[in-house]
C-alpha positions in Angstrom: 0.0 0.0 0.0 2.8 2.4 0.8 4.4 1.9 -2.6 1.1 2.5 -4.3 0.8 5.8 -2.5 4.0 6.7 -4.3 2.6 5.6 -7.7 4.5 2.3 -7.7 2.5 -0.7 -8.5 5.2 -3.3 -8.8 8.3 -3.8 -6.7 10.2 -4.3 -9.9 9.9 -0.5 -10.5 11.9 0.3 -7.3 15.6 1.0 -7.3 15.7 2.1 -3.7 13.1 2.3 -0.9 13.8 3.8 2.5 11.5 3.5 5.5 11.8 6.9 7.2 11.7 7.4 11.0 8.2 8.9 10.7 6.9 5.6 9.3 6.6 6.9 5.7 8.5 5.5 2.7 10.7 7.3 0.3 11.1 5.7 -3.2 13.5 6.1 -6.0 12.2 4.4 -9.1 14.4 2.6 -11.7 15.1 5.1 -14.5 13.1 3.1 -17.0 9.9 3.6 -14.9 10.4 7.4 -14.3 8.8 9.9 -16.7 11.5 11.5 -18.7 12.7 15.0 -17.9 13.8 17.6 -20.5 17.4 16.8 -19.5 16.9 13.1 -20.0 15.3 13.6 -23.4 18.6 15.2 -24.6 21.0 12.7 -22.9 21.1 9.1 -21.8 21.2 8.3 -18.1 21.4 4.6 -17.5 21.8 4.3 -13.7 20.4 5.5 -10.5 22.1 5.7 -7.1 21.5 7.1 -3.7 23.2 10.3 -2.9 25.9 10.2 -0.2 26.2 13.2 2.2 29.8 14.5 2.4 29.3 17.7 4.4 26.4 18.5 6.7 26.2 21.9 8.5 29.9 22.5 7.9 30.9 19.1 9.3 32.8 16.7 7.0 31.6 13.1 7.1 34.9 11.3 6.5 33.4 7.8 6.5 31.1 8.8 3.7 34.0 10.2 1.7 35.7 6.8 1.9 32.5 5.0 0.9 32.6 6.7 -2.5 36.2 5.9 -3.0 37.5 9.5 -2.5 39.8 11.2 0.0 39.5 14.2 2.2 42.2 15.9 0.1 40.0 15.3 -3.0 37.1 17.1 -1.2 39.3 20.0 -0.1 40.5 20.4 -3.7 37.0 20.3 -5.1 35.9 23.0 -2.6 38.9 25.2 -3.4 38.2 24.8 -7.1 34.7 26.2 -6.4 36.1 29.1 -4.3 35.3 27.7 -0.9 38.1 27.8 1.6 36.4 26.6 4.7 33.9 23.7 5.2 32.1 25.9 7.7 30.8 27.8 4.7 29.1 24.7 3.4 25.6 24.0 4.5 25.4 20.7 2.6 27.4 18.7 0.0 26.5 15.4 -1.5 27.9 13.0 -4.2 25.9 11.0 -6.7 27.5 8.7 -9.3 25.3 10.1 -12.0 26.2 13.7 -11.6 29.1 14.0 -9.1 29.4 16.6 -6.4 26.7 19.1 -5.4 27.5 21.8 -2.9 25.0 24.2 -1.2 26.8 27.0 0.7 25.5 28.8 3.7 24.5 31.6 1.3 21.6 30.8 -1.1 23.9 30.3 -4.1 24.5 26.6 -5.0 27.7 25.5 -6.6 
């Protein structure tokens, strides 16, 4: 029933499902079952993965950096390349295999 509430009618459509602490379910469908976006209509995306949080409220999550096969020095270099000198200026940073590193600074501008 919880999957149907997310417009999923077969478990085969699910790439990832997470039971949240509030009892609800979050679902990421397999790409083949998602409606195409404008970006997808112009490029081919063949995989889906869960994002991995690397920085949260300025705090670096070193275990997560290792999980994606990267190093802390790689992350520092990526931040410097984007003009960020201090992780305290990063509200949130995540990594996804499909599109790499996303950084949201404490200011409203995303990098």
